[in-house]
N, C-alpha and C positions, 0 to 999 in steps of 0.2 A: 708891585707889592700892598704898598700905602692903599692903594685903592682895595685891595681887597680885602687889606684888615678892616677899614673903615665900614664895610659892608658885616662886620661880623657882630655876635652879641656885646664883644667888649666895652669899644666905645659906646654903644647906646645904653650900658649900665654907666660907665664913667660920667657920661652928661649928662643923665636921668638924675643922677645923687648930685651936682654939682650944679643942676639948672635954678635959677630963682625964679619965682610968680607964681601963681594962682591960679585955679581957673582952668582952661585952655590954652592960656599963653605964657608960656616958659619962656627965658633969655637965657643967654649964656653971657657969661662975663670974658672979655679978653683975656685976663688973668686965668679963669679956667681951660679955658681955649690951649693959652700958652702951654698950661701946665699938664697937658695931656701926655702919659705915657706913652712913647710907644716904644715898644718892643723892638730889639735890632738885636736881627740874626745876621748870620754870614752871607756878604754880599751875591756869593753864587745862590745860594738859599733862597733869595730875595729874588733872582733872576729867573730863578725856575719858577716860581712861583707866579712871576708877572706872565712867564711865556706859559704856563698852563692856563691862565685866565684869557690870556689872547687868544689861544687858539678854542676854548670855548665861545668866546666872544665870536671870530670867526664860522664858528659851526653853526651858534645860535642863528648869527645872518645871513646863511646860506639856507638854513632851515626855513626863515621868514621869506626870502628870496621863494624858494621851491612851493611854499603853502599860499604865495600870492599868485604863483604860477598853476596852479591845479584848475582854477576854475577855465582859464583857457586851454588847458589839455584838454579837459572834459569836455568841452564846446567843441575843438577842432576834431576829436576821435568820436563824439556823437555817443557818450555812453550814455546809455539809459537804460534803467529796469524793466 
Protein backbone atom coordinates (compact mmCIF):
# COMPACT_ATOMS: atom_id res chain seq x y z
CA UNK A 1 0.00 0.00 0.00
CA UNK A 2 2.69 2.47 0.98
CA UNK A 3 4.64 1.83 -2.23
CA UNK A 4 1.51 2.48 -4.29
CA UNK A 5 0.76 5.64 -2.30
CA UNK A 6 4.27 7.00 -2.79
CA UNK A 7 3.91 6.70 -6.58
CA UNK A 8 0.87 8.99 -6.72
CA UNK A 9 0.64 12.76 -7.12
CA UNK A 10 -0.16 13.12 -3.40
CA UNK A 11 3.41 12.87 -1.99
CA UNK A 12 4.89 14.65 -5.00
CA UNK A 13 2.74 17.71 -4.29
CA UNK A 14 3.46 17.52 -0.56
CA UNK A 15 7.22 17.23 -0.99
CA UNK A 16 7.31 19.93 -3.67
CA UNK A 17 5.58 22.32 -1.28
CA UNK A 18 7.91 21.40 1.58
CA UNK A 19 11.23 21.36 -0.29
CA UNK A 20 13.76 24.08 0.25
CA UNK A 21 16.41 25.30 -2.13
CA UNK A 22 16.60 26.97 -5.50
CA UNK A 23 17.55 26.27 -9.07
CA UNK A 24 17.72 22.57 -9.77
CA UNK A 25 18.78 21.49 -6.27
CA UNK A 26 16.10 21.02 -3.68
CA UNK A 27 16.28 19.37 -0.29
CA UNK A 28 13.78 17.94 2.14
CA UNK A 29 14.35 18.33 5.82
CA UNK A 30 13.99 15.41 8.20
CA UNK A 31 11.07 17.30 9.73
CA UNK A 32 9.30 17.50 6.36
CA UNK A 33 9.78 13.77 5.81
CA UNK A 34 8.62 12.90 9.32
CA UNK A 35 5.54 15.10 9.04
CA UNK A 36 4.37 13.56 5.75
CA UNK A 37 0.75 12.60 6.42
CA UNK A 38 0.08 9.01 5.38
CA UNK A 39 -3.64 8.34 4.96
CA UNK A 40 -4.54 5.28 6.99
CA UNK A 41 -7.14 3.07 5.40
CA UNK A 42 -8.42 -0.23 6.81
CA UNK A 43 -5.83 -3.00 6.80
CA UNK A 44 -7.87 -5.27 4.53
CA UNK A 45 -7.98 -2.48 1.91
CA UNK A 46 -4.23 -1.96 2.24
CA UNK A 47 -3.70 -5.68 1.65
CA UNK A 48 -6.02 -5.66 -1.38
CA UNK A 49 -4.13 -2.73 -2.90
CA UNK A 50 -0.83 -4.48 -2.24
CA UNK A 51 -2.08 -7.70 -3.85
CA UNK A 52 -3.31 -5.85 -6.94
CA UNK A 53 0.05 -4.13 -7.45
CA UNK A 54 1.93 -7.35 -6.76
CA UNK A 55 -0.13 -9.14 -9.44
CA UNK A 56 0.51 -6.29 -11.88
CA UNK A 57 4.25 -6.43 -11.18
CA UNK A 58 4.25 -10.18 -11.93
CA UNK A 59 2.40 -9.63 -15.20
CA UNK A 60 4.79 -6.86 -16.22
CA UNK A 61 7.76 -9.12 -15.50
CA UNK A 62 6.20 -11.96 -17.49
CA UNK A 63 5.60 -9.61 -20.45
CA UNK A 64 9.18 -8.40 -20.23
CA UNK A 65 10.44 -11.99 -20.38
CA UNK A 66 8.16 -12.77 -23.32
CA UNK A 67 9.43 -9.70 -25.18
CA UNK A 68 13.03 -10.76 -24.55
CA UNK A 69 12.29 -14.17 -26.07
CA UNK A 70 10.57 -12.89 -29.22
CA UNK A 71 13.80 -12.53 -31.24
CA UNK A 72 14.76 -16.09 -30.30
CA UNK A 73 11.37 -17.39 -31.39
CA UNK A 74 11.59 -15.39 -34.60
CA UNK A 75 14.94 -16.97 -35.47
CA UNK A 76 13.86 -20.48 -34.48
CA UNK A 77 10.77 -20.37 -36.68
CA UNK A 78 12.53 -18.33 -39.37
CA UNK A 79 9.63 -15.91 -39.79
CA UNK A 80 10.50 -13.58 -42.63
CA UNK A 81 8.35 -11.49 -44.93
